[in-house]
Each structure stands twice: as structure tokens, then as C-alpha cells.
N, C-alpha and C positions, 0 to 999 in steps of 0.2 A: 498541500491542502487543496490546491486547484484540481489536482487529479482526483482526490477523494470526492470533491463536489461534483465533478463531471461524471464519475461512476454512479454516484447516488442519483443524479439527474437522469442519467440513462436508464437506470433500473426503474425509476418512477414512470418515465415517459414511454417505455417500450412494452408495457403490458406484462412485465415480469412478475407482477404481484400474484398472478395465478401460479407461478412457480416459486411459492413463498420460501421454501427451504433454501433454494439457491440464492434468491434475493437477500435473504437474511444473512447467509454466509458471506456473500460479496460485501454487503454493507458493513457487517461487523469487521471483516478483515481490512477493508479500505479505511474505515474510521480508525482502526487500531494503529495504522501506520503513523498518521499525524499525532494521535494521542500519545503514543509511546515516545515520539521525538519530543513533544512538548513536556511530557512528564520527566523525561531524562534531563531536559535542558533547564528544569527548575533549579534555581541557584543553590538549593539546599543539598544537592547531590554532588558527589565527587566525580572525577572524570571516569573512574571505573564504573560507577553506577550509570553514568550517561552512556558509556559504551554498551553496557548491558541492555539499556533501553533501545539503543540503535540496532543492536542485533535482533531484538524482539521485533522492532519495526521492519527490519529487513525480512524476517520470517513472515510477517503479516503481508508484506508486499508479494512474496513468493506465493503465499496462499491466495491472494487476490488474483494474481496472474493465472493460477491454476483454475480457479472458479470462472474467470473470464473466458479462458479457452474452452472450458466445458460448456459455457453458455453459447459460445459461437458454434461449437460442434453440434450442439443440440438445436441450433438455429433459433435460439431465443433472442440472439443479438445478431444483427447484420455483420457480415465479415469485415466490411470497410470500417464500420464504427468500432468493432473489436480491435482492428489493426491500429486505429488512431489511439484508442485507450492503451493498447499494449505499448505503443511508443512512448506515451506519457509516463506510464508506470516504469518502463525501462529507464527513462531519463531520471525519474525519482530514485530508482535503485542505484544509478551511477552516482547521484549526489550523496545518498546515504553511505555508499561504499567509500567515497572520497572523504567524507566526514569521519568515518570509522578509521580509515588509514591515517588521517591527520591527527586525530586524538590518540591513536595508538603510538604514533611516532613521538608525540609530545610526552606521552606517558613513559616511553622507553628512555627518553633523553634525560 
């Protein structure tokens, strides 16, 4: 969630509103990461459904990374800021992957 907030703050503060299509895509993708984790973690779902939502979250994370790189390449975002966000997103990805592995191992047991 911290990473999502940081990306949203960045897009608001750096004049990306003039590049609305890219801002819209980044904001939707980054918000989808946390939303899918939360939705899957809702107690009414099985582990299988939670895993499905984690895979969707991981896909949204990959989408966010792609749009972030595009924003850096187009010089909409400073390289250093982009690098910092990239590292935060990579850390989130490792956490999601670890959770997927953990749940998959429990499911197989």
C-alpha cells in the first residue's frame, strides 16, 4: 500500500496530469495491486481464490513497472525517482511471490 501511495503522490506532484492516459494507467495498475491482495484475503475466499488474486496483483505490479519505465524513458519522471519507485515495486513483488509460494506449498501439503 505504501508503494501505491508513493506512485500516486508522484503522478500528482510531477505534472503528469497533462499525460493523462499514462497517469490513468499507472494509477489503475498500482491501485489494483493492493486491491487484489485485499480482495483475495477477504475471509470468504478459499486459498485457491486468494492465490488467484495474488497472481492478478502480480500482473498489475508488472504492468505498473512497465508504465513506470515508459514514464522514465519519456522523461515524464526523473530517473532517480523512477529508480526509487522501481526498487519499492520490486520489493513488493518479492513479498507477493513469497506469499504465493507459501500458500501454494500449504495447498500442496
